[in-house]
N, C-alpha and C positions, 0 to 999 in steps of 0.2 A: 237351512233348507237344502235338501239334496238336489242333485242335478235333475232327476226325473221331475220333481215338483217345480223346479225353476223353469224347465222347458215347458211343462204343462201350463203354468201360470203365464209365462211369456207368450205362448201360443194363444191363450185365451184373451190376453190383453190386446195383442196385435190384431186378431180377427175381430174383436169387439170394436176397436178403433176403426178398422176397415169398414165395418158395417155402419158405424156412425158417420164416416166419411161419405158413404153412399147416400145415407139419408140427407146429409148436408148438401150433397150434389143435386139431389132431387129438388130440395127446397130452393137452392140457388138458381136452377134452370127455370123453375116456376116464377121466380122473381126477375127473370130476364138477365141474370148475371152469368152469361155464358163463359166468360173468362175464369171466374171463380169456380163455376161448375166443372170446367175442364180440369182445373187444379185439384179439386176435391176428388174427382173420379180417378185421376192418375195417382193421387195419394192412396186411395182405396186399393187400386190395382197393385201398387208397390207393396203395400202392407199385406195384401193377400198372398203375393209371391213370397214375402218374408215368412208368413205363416206356413206355407208349404215347405220351405226350407227347414224351419224349426220342427215341424211335424215329422218330416223325413228323418231328421237327426234323432229325434226321440224314438221313432219307430225302429231305427237301425240299432239303437243302443238298448232298448227295453222292450220286453214283450207287452202286448196289450193288457190293461188291467181289467179284471172282471168286475161287473157291477155287483155290489153287495147289499143293495137296499131291498125294500119290500115291494117296489113297483116295477118288477122286471118287464112286464108286458109294455108298460108305458115307456120305460127306458129303451127297449128294443125298437119300438115304433119310432121314437125320436131319433135313435141312432141310425136306423135303416133309411128313414126319410132324409136325414141330414146327409148321409153318405151318398145316396142316389142323386140327390139334388146338387151336391157339391161336384159330382162328376159331370152332371149335365151342365152345370154353370160354367165349366171351363171353356167349352166352345162358344157359349153365349157371351161370355165376357170378351173373349178374343174378337168375336164378330162385332160386338157392340163398340168396342174400342176402335177397331179398324174403320167402321163406318163413320164414327165421330171424328177420328183424326184425318180421314180422307175427305171430310166435308160432304159425305153422302148422307145428308141429314134426314131425308125422307125415310131411308132404310133404318137409320139410327133411331129415329123417333118411334118406329114400329117395334123394334126389338128391345129397346132400352127399358121400358117399364117392366117387361117380363124378367129381364136380367136383374134389374134392381130388386124386384120382389123376391126372386130366388136367392139373391145374394144376402139380403137382409134376413131371410128365413134361415139360411145356412149359418150366418154369423150368430143369430140369436140362439139357434139350437146348439151351436158349438159351445156357447156359454152354458146352456142348460146341461149339456153332457158333462162339461167340466165340473159344474156344481154337483150333479148327481154322483159322479165318480169320487169327488172330493168329500162328500158328506156321508158316503156309504161305509 
């Protein structure tokens, strides 16, 4: 496996586990397990940060790959929505984490469902983009 594919696969695995950590965190808070919820969400945040580092390394070393499949319109929709929401999610995550860590729980509870939804969408579409580029 060459470095490009290793970075791509590593990025996909890291963001996928990050998304699963978010889902776990949502389930845990609904079960009243605040301590485990906090750990799951901090794990998700660390993994998302690791993803950004891997993505930046890959982007610095290699040009973007073009989609070679038959569903270009679908691919572009997924890519653009993924990219826009990933950018929007950065301040959402920072704000949500801040409110949670500072025990401003009323504000945290208002923004956290939006952040979680966007995060899960971005993680899922990240996997989809990886799959579409790998299979093309």
